[in-house]
ZATORPA-683346 format. One record per atom (N, C-alpha, C): residue in one letter; x, y, z. Coordinates in steps of 0.001 Angstrom, whole numbers, padded with zeros to 6 digits, always signed. Example, Ala and Ser with C-alpha at 12.3 -4.5 7.8 and 13.67 -1.06 7.14 Angstrom:
BEGIN
A+013190-005690+007800A+012300-004500+007800A+013200-003300+007800S+012850-002250+007080S+013670-001060+007140S+012900+000030+007870
END
This chain:
BEGIN
M+000854-001192+000000M+000000+000000+000000M+000889+001241+000000S+000499+002281-000812S+001317+003490-000907S+001197+004313+000348R+002192+005223+000559R+002264+005972+001817R+001071+006914+001975D+000597+007499+000894D-000537+008422+001013D-001782+007704+001489K-001990+006468+001032K-003179+005728+001440K-003052+005185+002850Q-001812+004898+003269Q-001609+004422+004634Q-001871+005526+005646N-001363+006701+005354N-001478+007807+006324N-002823+008515+006269Y-003457+008471+005117Y-004724+009208+004959Y-005762+008297+004323P-006195+007264+005092P-007178+006334+004505P-008506+007030+004255G-009078+006744+003084G-010404+007278+002763G-010400+008703+002286V-009219+009330+002126V-009157+010727+001675V-008794+010731+000202P-009565+011395-000636P-009257+011421-002072P-007955+012155-002314F-007313+011861-003478F-005982+012391-003735F-005964+013910-003808F-007086+014549-004291F-007071+016006-004418F-007226+016703-003075A-007563+015943-001997A-007741+016543-000674A-006574+016290+000256L-005546+015611-000193L-004398+015324+000655L-003633+016601+000969P-003086+016729+002179P-002328+017927+002549P-001043+018037+001761P-000446+019243+001728P+000735+019492+000890P+001922+018641+001252E+002024+018167+002516E+003234+017451+002892E+003313+016074+002252V+002210+015578+001720V+002268+014277+001057V+003062+014441-000226P+004121+013679-000424P+005037+013942-001533P+004447+013640-002894V+004274+012392-003225V+003833+012016-004560V+002764+010950-004432F+001656+011135-005146F+000596+010127-005131F+001035+008923-005940S+000605+007808-005487S+000890+006614-006278S-000001+006610-007500V+000528+006174-008626V-000237+006116-009863V-001456+005224-009693R-001269+004141-008967R-002375+003203-008778R-003508+003859-008012W-003187+004657-006973W-004209+005303-006141W-004973+006351-006957K-004252+007146-007736K-004915+008173-008551K-005825+007535-009592L-005343+006494-010229L-006133+005827-011254L-007382+005234-010662H-007235+004577-009479H-008373+003972-008808H-009424+005038-008461T-008963+006164-007928T-009891+007241-007556T-010595+007815-008779F-009849+008037-009870F-010427+008590-011096F-011515+007679-011645I-011234+006365-011661I-012226+005411-012160I-013479+005465-011295A-013280+005584-009985A-014434+005643-009085A-015269+006884-009340L-014618+008017-009549L-015351+009259-009801L-016092+009203-011123Q-015462+008630-012133Q-016100+008583-013439Q-017258+007614-013485S-017139+006509-012825S-018163+005463-012914S-019205+005548-011828G-018970+006392-010807G-019958+006541-009748G-019921+005427-008739F-018785+004694-008599F-018693+003658-007576F-018859+004258-006193N-019340+003473-005281N-019539+003936-003912N-018399+003562-002979H-017312+003031-003520H-016204+002704-002648H-014897+002796-003424V-013854+003115-002688V-012502+003118-003234V-011606+002526-002148G-010789+001564-002526G-009883+000946-001553G-010621+000243-000435G-011862-000197-000678G-012572-000988+000315G-013504-000191+001192G-013490+001192+001121G-014364+001995+001978G-015644+002342+001281K-016767+001756+001714K-018040+001983+001052K-018593+003361+001403G-019177+004020+000375G-019879+005274+000585G-018979+006473+000788Q-017650+006269+000683Q-016739+007372+000990Q-016728+008434-000104F-017042+008020-001334F-016911+008963-002435F-018247+009309-003094T-019338+008934-002502T-020634+009226-003098T-020844+010731-003230G-020538+011492-002164G-020711+012945-002203G-019795+013600-003215V-018547+013128-003270V-017589+013697-004219V-018044+013460-005650T-018554+012246-005904T-019031+011918-007243T-020175+012836-007648R-021085+013059-006696R-022220+013951-006999R-021741+015374-007280V-020791+015858-006509V-020257+017209-006723V-019613+017314-008099Y-018836+016270-008438Y-018183+016287-009743Y-019207+016260-010870S-020257+015438-010714S-021297+015362-011734S-021979+016713-011911L-022290+017351-010771L-022924+018670-010826L-022008+019694-011472L-020717+019624-011127L-019748+020552-011685L-019625+020383-013196I-019609+019147-013651I-019526+018870-015088I-020746+019433-015817K-021945+019251-015207K-023162+019783-015824K-023112+021297-015909V-022618+021932-014853V-022508+023395-014854V-021571+023860-015955I-020423+023167-016084I-019449+023531-017112I-020056+023396-018503I-020793+022304-018725I-021431+022083-020029I-022446+023179-020320N-023258+023538-019307N-024266+024583-019498N-023623+025932-019795V-022550+026245-019060V-021844+027509-019307V-021269+027528-020719K-020700+026394-021127K-020139+026299-022471K-021223+026535-023522N-022392+025922-023323N-023495+026111-024268N-023954+027561-024304L-024007+028194-023120L-024407+029603-023059L-023418+030492-023795I-022128+030191-023623I-021103+030983-024310I-021223+030824-025821C-021453+029599-026280C-021634+029350-027712C-022830+030120-028257C-023946+030056-027521C-025153+030781-027934C-024902+032285-027975F-024144+032780-027002F-023839+034210-026939F-023060+034652-028172F-022039+033866-028542F-021226+034239-029696F-022026+034130-030993I-022899+033135-031099I-023759+033014-032277I-024687+034216-032369F-025269+034605-031231F-026165+035765-031201F-025428+037032-031617C-024216+037220-031097C-023426+038412-031430C-023090+038432-032918S-022764+037257-033463S-022443+037174-034881S-023632+037562-035742L-024820+037062-035366L-026030+037405-036108L-026347+038879-035982Q-026144+039440-034790Q-026408+040859-034589Q-025482+041709-035430L-024196+041343-035478L-023249+042103-036280L-023598+042034-037757Q-024022+040844-038191Q-024410+040688-039580Q-025639+041528-039886A-026588+041552-038939A-027804+042322-039149A-027520+043818-039153Q-026477+044261-038473Q-026164+045674-038398Q-025392+046173-039608K-024922+045295-040459K-024166+045721-041629K-025070+046444-042616K-024482+047430-043300K-025243+048240-044242K-024460+048381-045540Y-025187+048592-046627Y-024566+048863-047914Y-024237+050352-047994S-023051+050663-048499S-022676+052073-048580S-021793+052330-049792T-021738+053606-050187T-020879+054042-051277T-020377+055445-050978E-019217+055749-051531E-018634+057081-051390E-018412+057739-052750D-018672+057013-053835D-018309+057521-055156D-019352+057174-056222G-020616+057333-055874G-021672+057123-056860G-021692+058241-057891D-022334+057967-059024D-022387+058937-060129D-023772+059570-060239V-023780+060897-060407V-025003+061643-060659V-024777+062499-061909N-025633+062340-062882N-025555+063125-064114N-026867+063865-064324F-026789+065123-064762F-028019+065820-065100F-027885+066526-066445V-029031+066686-067078V-029093+067308-068402V-030186+068365-068394S-029840+069549-068879S-030824+070595-069138S-030952+070722-070655N-032069+070230-071175N-032280+070212-072626N-033295+071295-072989A-032788+072509-073152A-033644+073662-073450A-033692+073913-074963E-034490+074873-075330E-034719+075150-076746E-033440+075604-077447L-032621+076425-076761L-031448+077004-077409L-030118+076446-076902E-030155+075637-075875E-028874+075153-075338E-029046+073827-074605L-028042+072982-074745L-027981+071703-074035L-026851+071785-073014I-027197+071579-071756I-026210+071665-070682I-026125+070310-069992K-024880+069835-069834K-024653+068560-069139K-023627+068765-068039A-023855+068088-066908A-022904+068134-065797A-023007+066833-065013S-021950+066524-064275S-021943+065259-063527S-021077+065387-062288S-021326+064475-061344S-020519+064364-060135S-020308+062886-059839D-019110+062546-059392D-018820+061171-058972D-018598+061112-057463K-019238+062023-056749K-019065+062131-055297K-020348+061797-054520L-021225+061040-055131L-022460+060679-054432L-022149+059736-053278K-022629+060085-052095K-022496+059227-050922K-023856+058658-050566G-023873+057401-050148G-025153+056802-049825G-025037+055585-048937I-026151+055246-048319I-026216+054078-047434I-027608+053471-047526I-027661+052151-047524I-028928+051409-047512I-028867+050400-046379D-029888+050396-045542D-029974+049448-044433D-030863+048280-044865P-030282+047095-045121P-031097+045965-045580P-032082+045466-044532A-031852+045785-043270A-032757+045321-042215A-034055+046120-042197T-034008+047380-042633T-035195+048242-042553T-035643+048794-043903N-034836+048573-044963N-035100+049126-046297N-034928+050647-046350Q-034391+051242-045304Q-034186+052684-045298Q-032909+053054-046049F-032898+054267-046599F-031736+054718-047374F-031513+056206-047153A-030314+056652-047492A-029967+058070-047460A-028844+058301-048466F-029037+059295-049355F-028037+059649-050352F-027858+061164-050360S-026630+061580-050641S-026368+063014-050716S-025174+063281-051622V-025154+064474-052193V-024045+064902-053042V-023867+066405-052858M-022624+066848-052842M-022334+068269-052711M-022571+068966-054053V-023235+070108-053999V-023588+070833-055225V-022329+071248-055987Q-021327+071690-055280Q-020116+072185-055936Q-019250+071076-056530S-019637+069825-056318S-018862+068725-056900S-019226+068469-058362F-020266+069138-058873F-020668+068934-060268F-019701+069645-061210K-019316+068900-062244K-018421+069438-063259K-019017+069196-064643G-018465+069901-065617G-018962+069776-066984G-019371+071142-067494F-020689+071285-067768F-021237+072545-068263F-020585+072898-069611N-020982+073997-070128N-020438+074429-071422N-019328+075453-071264S-019175+075960-070054S-018093+076904-069774S-017942+077014-068266E-016794+077529-067838E-016578+077731-066416E-017512+078799-065871L-017837+079811-066706L-018775+080857-066280L-020162+080256-066027Q-020553+079327-066852Q-021844+078657-066662Q-021865+077872-065354R-020760+077250-065032R-020655+076521-063760R-020750+077482-062576E-020133+078648-062696E-020229+079642-061632E-021662+080120-061449H-022370+080366-062551H-023770+080792-062461H-024642+079707-061832F-024338+078458-062179F-025072+077329-061601F-024959+077340-060075N-023757+077543-059560N-023525+077523-058116N-024004+078798-057427E-023778+079940-058031E-024024+081203-057346E-025456+081718-057522K-025999+081643-058739K-027291+082273-059015K-028471+081313-058867Y-028274+080065-059279Y-029406+079140-059318Y-029457+078218-058096M-028367+077536-057842M-028360+076587-056717M-027976+077238-055392E-027332+078398-055441E-026877+079107-054221E-026177+078117-053271S-025128+077503-053807S-024482+076385-053099S-023795+076797-051798D-023486+078079-051637D-022936+078507-050347D-023978+078394-049242Q-025227+078669-049582Q-026312+078592-048597Q-026929+077202-048525Y-026995+076527-049666Y-027567+075173-049731Y-026535+074243-050377P-025562+073818-049621P-024415+073104-050211P-024685+071670-050637R-025802+071086-050204R-025983+069645-050382R-027354+069331-050975I-027358+068319-051842I-028602+067728-052347I-028745+066363-051682S-029924+066051-051180S-030088+064773-050488S-031434+064133-050823F-031459+062833-050685F-032688+062046-050853F-032674+060965-049794M-033642+061012-048881M-033699+060070-047756M-035101+059506-047617G-035181+058202-047387G-036488+057581-047237G-036390+056075-047089K-037317+055385-047768K-037417+053935-047601K-037852+053290-048905I-037271+052122-049187I-037699+051334-050350I-039031+050679-050021I-040012+050859-050877I-041368+050362-050600I-041421+048835-050671E-040885+048279-051737E-040943+046825-051923E-039908+046120-051045Q-040223+044864-050711Q-039275+044041-049984Q-038244+043477-050955V-036986+043557-050549V-035888+043067-051387V-035118+042003-050607N-034867+040876-051263N-034048+039833-050647N-032581+040165-050928F-031951+040843-049977F-030583+041305-050185F-029563+040170-050163T-029993+038960-049822T-029071+037825-049774T-029089+036994-051048A-029986+037322-051972A-030125+036524-053192A-029792+037375-054413N-029003+036810-055318N-028676+037507-056556N-029940+037743-057374G-029999+038890-058021G-031159+039177-058852G-031301+040670-059123T-032267+040989-059976T-032590+042376-060326T-033996+042685-059834Y-034117+043775-059095Y-035393+044135-058483Y-035829+045521-058960E-037049+045603-059446E-037643+046896-059787E-038388+047402-058550V-037940+048513-058009V-038495+048995-056743V-038893+050463-056870R-039603+050917-055843R-039940+052334-055717R-039312+052863-054435A-038582+053942-054582A-037945+054578-053431A-038753+055821-053057K-039312+055807-051855K-040118+056942-051393K-039342+057705-050328G-039247+059024-050515G-038509+059813-049532G-038585+061294-049829D-037807+062057-049085D-037758+063508-049233D-036548+063887-050079L-036813+064521-051223L-035763+065034-052093L-035538+066498-051731D-034354+066778-051197D-034028+068123-050706D-033048+068787-051667I-033558+069775-052423I-032735+070544-053362I-033000+072024-053120H-031928+072785-052998H-032041+074236-052812H-032853+074584-051563G-032731+073715-050538G-033423+073974-049272G-034909+073679-049297Q-035407+073136-050397Q-036836+072828-050529Q-037016+071318-050638K-037782+070752-049696K-038022+069316-049690K-039324+068984-050412Q-039249+067948-051223Q-040423+067418-051898Q-040453+065907-051696T-041618+065385-051279T-041766+063936-051137T-041937+063334-052527R-041047+062418-052847R-041056+061818-054174R-041072+060299-054063I-041666+059660-055058I-041560+058217-055252I-040847+058005-056572I-039634+057476-056484I-038772+057353-057659I-038556+055880-057969K-038918+055492-059180K-038698+054113-059612K-037207+053875-059822S-036734+052750-059305S-035310+052453-059357S-035087+050974-059631K-033885+050673-060054K-033482+049287-060284K-032390+048935-059271V-032591+047832-058561V-031606+047340-057596V-031068+046003-058103I-029752+045926-058241I-029111+044701-058725I-028201+044167-057628I-028414+042905-057257I-027599+042255-056226I-026811+041128-056875N-025493+041163-056682N-024625+040157-057297N-023501+039796-056330N-023617+038603-055744N-022566+038068-054859N-022187+039042-053748G-023190+039573-053086G-022942+040435-051941G-022782+041903-052270A-022600+042239-053548A-022498+043640-053968A-023866+044117-054456L-024108+045404-054302L-025408+045972-054666L-025195+047173-055577S-025980+047255-056638S-025939+048396-057549S-027334+048989-057666I-027390+050299-057772I-028663+050964-057990I-028553+051841-059230E-029688+052004-059902E-029727+052847-061096E-031132+053417-061232T-031199+054703-061573T-032506+055340-061693T-032426+056562-062581D-033566+056905-063198D-033729+058129-063978D-034991+058823-063497F-034907+060116-063318F-036080+060884-062914F-035891+062349-063320K-036957+063121-063202K-036918+064535-063565K-037159+065404-062339V-036542+066566-062356V-036682+067515-061254V-037230+068831-061804P-038496+069169-061528P-039022+070482-061904P-038391+071567-061033L-037748+072532-061650L-037035+073559-060895L-037966+074361-060000A-039206+074603-060443A-040143+075419-059669A-040477+074769-058330E-040456+073419-058268E-040774+072728-057013E-039720+072967-055940H-038544+073389-056343H-037458+073617-055394H-037041+075089-055353N-037969+075942-055783N-037788+077391-055673N-036527+077874-056386I-036290+077300-057571I-035161+077728-058397I-035727+078542-059552S-035398+079800-059563S-035949+080721-060568S-034990+080870-061743I-035556+080954-062943I-034783+081155-064164I-035092+082550-064703P-034103+083411-064822P-034339+084742-065381P-034902+084657-066802R-035763+085613-067136R-036413+085583-068446R-035404+085645-069578I-034309+086335-069362I-033326+086516-070425I-032666+085208-070851V-032688+084182-069972V-032065+082893-070313V-033075+081746-070269N-034369+082063-070255N-035354+080988-070079N-035421+080028-071266Q-034843+080423-072410Q-034796+079515-073552Q-033495+078693-073574K-032620+078963-072600K-031349+078241-072530K-031278+077265-071359I-032240+077356-070448I-032272+076463-069289I-033651+075821-069219A-033681+074501-069185A-034946+073768-069154A-035635+073941-067809T-036957+073901-067816T-037718+074006-066564T-037726+072697-065790E-037440+071595-066487E-037289+070290-065850E-035915+069723-066179I-035212+069274-065160I-033875+068727-065330I-033936+067202-065293E-033323+066564-066274E-033272+065106-066329E-032063+064617-065515V-032316+063656-064633V-031273+063176-063728V-031096+061669-063898H-029836+061266-063932H-029502+059836-063970H-028543+059541-062820V-028845+058491-062043V-028025+058108-060895V-027618+056648-061033K-026354+056399-060790K-025846+055013-060771K-024792+054907-059682A-024909+053874-058852A-023966+053702-057751A-023799+052230-057415D-022575+051867-057069D-022252+050515-056588D-021990+050599-055098L-022689+049752-054326L-022560+049771-052883L-022028+048433-052388T-021236+048486-051354T-020706+047282-050733T-021166+047177-049287L-021205+045945-048796L-021661+045696-047435L-020555+046020-046456Q-020842+046904-045521Q-019833+047373-044553Q-020240+046961-043147
END
C-alpha cells in the first residue's frame, strides 16, 4: 500500500495535505475510475466517495451549461453584427441634363455618398452641389452655383427615405423597386416616389434610376433673359455601386 493511502485512509488524492510527496499512480487511477463510474467505494471503503461523485457530476453539468451559453452568446453576437451591416458608397455617379430650346447643358458628379440598411429598407443619399463638373463653360458653372443653386447657402442635395418593396438582399437578382422619400434641393423638400433598379450580385449591390426635377418645385428661378437656354425640368440619372460594410 502506498504511503498516502496508509497515512490518509479514505481521503481522495485532491484533498491530501501538501506534505504528502507524490501520489501513487495506482491510487490516482483507482480514484479517477471511481469518480467517473460513480462507484460507492474506493480501496474498500463503502460510501466514501458518493458525495464527491455527486459534486463532480454537478460541476460537469454546470461547465457544459456555461459552455453552451457561451456558444449561444457568440452566435447571437455574430447574427447581430451581420444584421447591423449596411450597404454604402462614397463615389456614386449623378448626371443631369438641361435640354432647353437654345442650349444643351450637361454636368456630372462622382461624389455621391449613400447608405442602404437591408434590415429596414431605409436609405440616405447626398451629393455636394459644388462637386458637379462639366457645363459648357466655367462661367456657366459659376452661375449654376451662385445664381441658381446658391451652393454657399444650400451646399448639399439629399434624398432620404425607404424602399417600398421588400428586397431579398441575400439573393442575386434584379429588383424593380420604388424609393419613397424627401428630395431636398435648394433647401426645398419634396416627397417623391422614384422608380429604381436594384441589382444584387454576390454580396455587392448596384442601384440605377432616372427621374426629372421640376425647378419650380425647389424654388429655383430662371431669369427671363435665359429661359430659352435652361430647361424648366432637369433630367437626372443616378448610378452607384454599394458594398456591405
